[in-house]
N, C-alpha and C positions, 0 to 999 in steps of 0.2 A: 312108576315115579322116581326120578332120579335123586340121590341123596344132595342135600344141601352142600355148600362149599363148606360150612363150619361143622356139618355131619362127617364129610370126608375127612378134614383136618383132625377132628376128634378120633376117627377110626385110624388114621395114619399113626396119630400119636400112641393109641393103644398097641397097635403093632409093631411100631418102633420098640416101645418099652417092652414088648414080649419077646422081640427078637434080641434086644439087649440081655435080658434076663436069661434066656434059653441059652445064648451063646456064650454068656458069663459064667453060668451054672456048668457048662459043658467043658469049660476050661481048656485042659489038654488032651480032650478026645480028639480023635481024627476028624479029618475034614468032612468026612461023610455025614457026620451029625447037622453040618450047616445045610447039607441037601434037604435033610427031612424037614428043618426048620423053614425052607424056602414054600413048603406046602401049605403054609398059613397064608401066603400070598395067592396060591394058585386060583384061577378063575377071577381074581379080584383086581389085580395089579400087574403091571409090566414092569420089569425090574432093569433098570439102566445102570451099569457098573462102569466107573471110570477108575481107571488103575493108573498111578503115574508115581514117579519116585518123589516128586514135589508139587507144590501147588505153582511154582514159576514155569514148570513145563508148557512150551507154546501151545501144544495140542489141547492140553488139559485145560489152561487158563481160557483159551478161545471158546471151546464148548462150554465150559462153566459160565462165561459171560453170556451166552446164547440161552441157556437154560434159564439163567436169572432173569433176562429181559424178557422171556416169553413164558413165564411161570403159568399163566393162564391156559395156555396150550398144552403146557406139560401135564397140567392138572387134568385136563379135559380127555387126555388120553390115558390116565390112570396110571401114570407113569411114577415110579419110585427111584429116586435117584442115588445111589450108593458113591461116594468119593473114598476111593481106598489109596491112601498116600504111605510110602514107606517112611517118610520123615514129616512129623507133623499129625494132627488128629485127622482121624479118618471118620466119616459121618455117612448116617442113612437118612436123606433129606437134611434136618436140621441137628437130628439126634448124634451125639458123639458116640463113637465105638471104641473098645479098647484095643490095643496094638495087636494082641493075640487074635482077636475076631478078624481083624484086618489081614494079617499073616495067614489065617486059616482060608480066608476067601481067596487070597493069591495063590495058596497051594492047592486048593480045591479046583481052581481054573486052571491050573498048571501053567502059570506065568512067572517068568523069570524077573529078578532083581532089575532096577534100572530100566524099565520098560512102560512105555505108554500102552494102555489097551482099553477097548471099549467092548462091553459084551452086553447085548440086550436079550432078555429072557421074555418070552410071550408070556400071556396069562395062562397058557397051558404048561409052562415051566421049560419049555424047549428054548434052546439057543437059537435066535432068530438072526442076530448079527455077532461078529465077532472081527474086529479090526485093530491094527497095531499103528495106522496112520491117521492123518487128518480126517475128521468126519465132521461135516457140517449138520448141525440140528435138522435142517429141512430134509438131508438124507434120511435120517430116523424117522421123522414125521411121514415122509413119503412111504417107507417100509411099513410102519404100522398102520398108515391108512389104507395101504392095500391088502391088508390081513382080513380075511372073511369075519372074524370076530369083531373087529373095528367097524367094518362096513355095517354090520348088524347093529352095533352100538349106534352108529349115526342114524339109522333107520329109525330104531327106538325113540331116539331124541325127538326126531321130526314128529313122529305119531304123538307124542306127549305133550306138544305144544298146541 
């Protein structure tokens, strides 16, 4: 049986708070500590990181708009969205993260300043997509939908109906 939307949201909130606490407590530890924190999402969620210097970046703004417009499809694919900004608040879904955590994530993925980047981690924790140019949400969905685990998820949903 698949969890309800309310249960999914509750789980996401718990994970967001746990990630925030773990990363806040880790403070000045090296970026490797963040990798260990990703383990709590493994096999449960796909992670989509959007790195940008600011919210007005056209690639960031366009993709963020698509994600907002298609929230149900994002949720259906168990996708958590991280918005990592150099100026302004960074978030995981709607949970704000501190600037040190955002900087640690940028360092972990070896990204330079003033750069747009998109990184998709699969449920297995591996990098499935890394781009520095315009990406449409349909491209991300097509990639996710082609993954064996996603195909299995879709089969399981059909069986449960």
